[in-house]
TIRO-2110 file (N, C-alpha, C; in Angstrom, 1 decimal):
// TIRO-2110
40.7, -4.4, -20.0, N, 1, A
40.7, -3.2, -20.3, CA, 1, A
39.7, -2.5, -19.1, C, 1, A
40.0, -1.5, -18.4, N, 2, A
39.1, -0.9, -17.4, CA, 2, A
38.1, 0.2, -18.1, C, 2, A
37.1, 0.2, -17.4, N, 3, A
36.0, 1.2, -17.9, CA, 3, A
36.4, 2.6, -17.6, C, 3, A
36.5, 3.6, -18.5, N, 4, A
36.8, 5.0, -18.1, CA, 4, A
35.8, 5.9, -18.6, C, 4, A
35.4, 6.8, -17.5, N, 5, A
34.2, 7.7, -18.0, CA, 5, A
34.7, 8.7, -19.0, C, 5, A
33.9, 8.9, -20.1, N, 6, A
34.3, 9.9, -21.2, CA, 6, A
33.4, 11.2, -20.8, C, 6, A
32.1, 11.1, -20.5, N, 7, A
31.3, 12.2, -20.2, CA, 7, A
30.2, 11.9, -19.3, C, 7, A
29.9, 12.7, -18.3, N, 8, A
29.0, 12.6, -17.4, CA, 8, A
28.2, 13.8, -17.3, C, 8, A
26.9, 13.9, -17.2, N, 9, A
26.0, 14.9, -17.2, CA, 9, A
24.6, 14.8, -17.0, C, 9, A
23.7, 15.8, -17.1, N, 10, A
22.4, 15.8, -17.2, CA, 10, A
21.7, 16.7, -18.2, C, 10, A
20.5, 16.3, -18.7, N, 11, A
20.0, 17.0, -19.8, CA, 11, A
19.5, 18.4, -19.4, C, 11, A
19.4, 19.4, -20.2, N, 12, A
19.1, 20.7, -19.9, CA, 12, A
17.6, 21.0, -19.6, C, 12, A
17.3, 21.9, -18.7, N, 13, A
15.8, 22.2, -18.3, CA, 13, A
15.2, 22.9, -19.7, C, 13, A
16.0, 23.2, -20.5, N, 14, A
15.3, 23.8, -22.0, CA, 14, A
14.3, 22.6, -22.5, C, 14, A
14.5, 21.4, -22.2, N, 15, A
13.5, 20.3, -22.6, CA, 15, A
12.2, 20.7, -22.1, C, 15, A
12.1, 21.3, -21.1, N, 16, A
10.7, 21.6, -20.2, CA, 16, A
10.1, 22.9, -20.6, C, 16, A
10.7, 23.8, -21.6, N, 17, A
10.4, 25.0, -21.9, CA, 17, A
8.9, 25.0, -22.4, C, 17, A
8.2, 24.2, -23.3, N, 18, A
7.0, 24.4, -23.9, CA, 18, A
6.1, 23.8, -22.7, C, 18, A
6.5, 22.9, -21.8, N, 19, A
5.7, 22.4, -20.9, CA, 19, A
5.5, 23.7, -19.9, C, 19, A
6.4, 24.4, -19.5, N, 20, A
6.4, 25.4, -18.7, CA, 20, A
5.5, 26.6, -19.2, C, 20, A
5.6, 26.6, -20.3, N, 21, A
4.9, 27.8, -21.3, CA, 21, A
3.4, 27.4, -21.2, C, 21, A
3.0, 26.1, -21.5, N, 22, A
1.7, 25.5, -21.6, CA, 22, A
1.1, 25.7, -20.2, C, 22, A
1.8, 25.4, -19.0, N, 23, A
1.3, 25.6, -17.8, CA, 23, A
1.4, 26.9, -17.1, C, 23, A
1.7, 27.8, -17.7, N, 24, A
1.9, 29.2, -17.3, CA, 24, A
0.6, 29.8, -16.7, C, 24, A
-0.6, 29.6, -17.5, N, 25, A
-2.0, 30.2, -17.1, CA, 25, A
-2.4, 29.3, -15.9, C, 25, A
-2.4, 28.1, -15.9, N, 26, A
-3.1, 27.2, -14.8, CA, 26, A
-2.2, 27.6, -13.6, C, 26, A
-0.9, 27.8, -13.5, N, 27, A
-0.2, 28.3, -12.4, CA, 27, A
-0.7, 29.5, -11.8, C, 27, A
-1.1, 30.3, -12.7, N, 28, A
-1.7, 31.6, -12.1, CA, 28, A
-3.2, 31.4, -11.3, C, 28, A
-3.8, 30.5, -12.1, N, 29, A
-5.2, 30.1, -11.6, CA, 29, A
-5.3, 29.3, -10.4, C, 29, A
-4.5, 28.2, -10.4, N, 30, A
-4.6, 27.3, -9.4, CA, 30, A
-3.3, 26.6, -9.2, C, 30, A
-3.2, 25.8, -8.1, N, 31, A
-1.8, 24.9, -8.1, CA, 31, A
-1.5, 23.9, -8.9, C, 31, A
-2.4, 23.3, -9.7, N, 32, A
-2.2, 22.2, -10.5, CA, 32, A
-1.1, 22.5, -11.5, C, 32, A
-0.9, 23.7, -12.2, N, 33, A
0.2, 23.9, -13.1, CA, 33, A
1.4, 24.0, -12.2, C, 33, A
1.5, 24.4, -11.2, N, 34, A
2.7, 24.5, -10.3, CA, 34, A
3.2, 23.1, -10.0, C, 34, A
2.3, 22.2, -9.6, N, 35, A
2.7, 20.8, -9.4, CA, 35, A
3.1, 20.1, -10.6, C, 35, A
2.4, 20.1, -11.8, N, 36, A
3.0, 19.8, -12.9, CA, 36, A
4.4, 20.2, -13.4, C, 36, A
4.6, 21.5, -13.3, N, 37, A
5.8, 22.0, -13.4, CA, 37, A
6.9, 21.6, -12.7, C, 37, A
6.5, 21.4, -11.3, N, 38, A
7.4, 20.9, -10.3, CA, 38, A
7.9, 19.6, -10.7, C, 38, A
7.0, 18.8, -10.9, N, 39, A
7.2, 17.3, -11.5, CA, 39, A
8.1, 17.3, -12.7, C, 39, A
7.8, 18.0, -13.6, N, 40, A
8.6, 18.1, -14.8, CA, 40, A
10.2, 18.3, -14.5, C, 40, A
10.1, 19.5, -13.6, N, 41, A
11.6, 19.8, -13.3, CA, 41, A
12.4, 18.7, -12.7, C, 41, A
11.6, 18.0, -11.7, N, 42, A
12.2, 17.1, -10.9, CA, 42, A
12.7, 15.8, -11.9, C, 42, A
12.0, 15.6, -12.9, N, 43, A
12.2, 14.6, -13.8, CA, 43, A
13.6, 14.8, -14.5, C, 43, A
13.6, 15.9, -15.0, N, 44, A
14.9, 16.4, -15.6, CA, 44, A
16.1, 16.5, -14.7, C, 44, A
15.7, 16.9, -13.5, N, 45, A
16.9, 17.1, -12.6, CA, 45, A
17.5, 15.8, -12.0, C, 45, A
16.7, 14.8, -12.0, N, 46, A
17.1, 13.5, -11.6, CA, 46, A
17.7, 12.5, -12.5, C, 46, A
17.6, 13.1, -13.9, N, 47, A
17.9, 12.3, -15.0, CA, 47, A
19.7, 12.3, -15.1, C, 47, A
20.2, 11.5, -15.1, N, 48, A
21.7, 11.3, -15.3, CA, 48, A
22.2, 10.5, -16.4, C, 48, A
23.1, 10.9, -17.0, N, 49, A
23.7, 10.2, -18.2, CA, 49, A
25.2, 10.2, -18.1, C, 49, A
25.6, 8.7, -18.2, N, 50, A
27.2, 8.6, -18.1, CA, 50, A
27.6, 7.9, -19.6, C, 50, A
28.7, 8.4, -20.0, N, 51, A
29.1, 7.6, -21.3, CA, 51, A
30.5, 7.2, -20.9, C, 51, A
30.7, 5.9, -21.0, N, 52, A
32.1, 5.3, -20.8, CA, 52, A
32.7, 4.8, -22.2, C, 52, A
33.9, 4.2, -22.0, N, 53, A
34.4, 3.8, -23.3, CA, 53, A
33.8, 2.3, -23.6, C, 53, A
33.0, 1.7, -22.8, N, 54, A
32.5, 0.5, -23.1, CA, 54, A
30.8, 0.4, -23.1, C, 54, A
30.0, 1.6, -22.4, N, 55, A
28.7, 1.5, -22.4, CA, 55, A
28.1, 2.9, -22.2, C, 55, A
26.8, 3.1, -22.3, N, 56, A
26.2, 4.3, -22.0, CA, 56, A
25.2, 3.9, -20.9, C, 56, A
25.2, 4.7, -19.8, N, 57, A
24.4, 4.3, -18.7, CA, 57, A
23.4, 5.5, -18.4, C, 57, A
22.2, 5.2, -18.3, N, 58, A
21.2, 6.2, -18.0, CA, 58, A
20.3, 5.9, -16.8, C, 58, A
20.3, 6.9, -16.0, N, 59, A
19.7, 6.7, -14.6, CA, 59, A
18.6, 7.7, -14.5, C, 59, A
17.3, 7.3, -14.2, N, 60, A
16.1, 8.1, -14.3, CA, 60, A
15.4, 7.6, -12.8, C, 60, A
14.7, 8.6, -12.4, N, 61, A
13.6, 8.3, -11.3, CA, 61, A
13.8, 9.3, -10.3, C, 61, A
12.5, 9.6, -9.7, N, 62, A
12.2, 10.7, -8.8, CA, 62, A
12.2, 9.9, -7.4, C, 62, A
11.4, 8.9, -7.2, N, 63, A
11.1, 8.2, -5.9, CA, 63, A
12.0, 6.9, -6.1, C, 63, A
12.3, 6.3, -7.1, N, 64, A
13.3, 5.2, -7.2, CA, 64, A
13.8, 5.3, -8.6, C, 64, A
15.2, 4.9, -8.4, N, 65, A
16.2, 4.9, -9.6, CA, 65, A
16.1, 3.7, -10.6, C, 65, A
16.1, 3.9, -11.9, N, 66, A
16.1, 2.9, -12.8, CA, 66, A
17.3, 3.1, -13.8, C, 66, A
18.2, 2.0, -13.9, N, 67, A
19.4, 2.3, -14.7, CA, 67, A
19.0, 1.4, -16.0, C, 67, A
19.6, 2.0, -17.0, N, 68, A
19.3, 1.3, -18.3, CA, 68, A
20.6, 1.2, -19.0, C, 68, A
END
């Protein structure tokens, strides 16, 4: 039986809402908040999930990819 993709997608950036809210003031004061927010954005943007009829494949990583 061949493996068929049922669903493929990425998580929503809504997961970072509280992180963005927390770093809002440091973003205005210095670049640290901007860097942290960018890093959190990239973490979610590069996270991919694929569900097949045989397994669930999760791929994460900004600089290197890890499959689980």
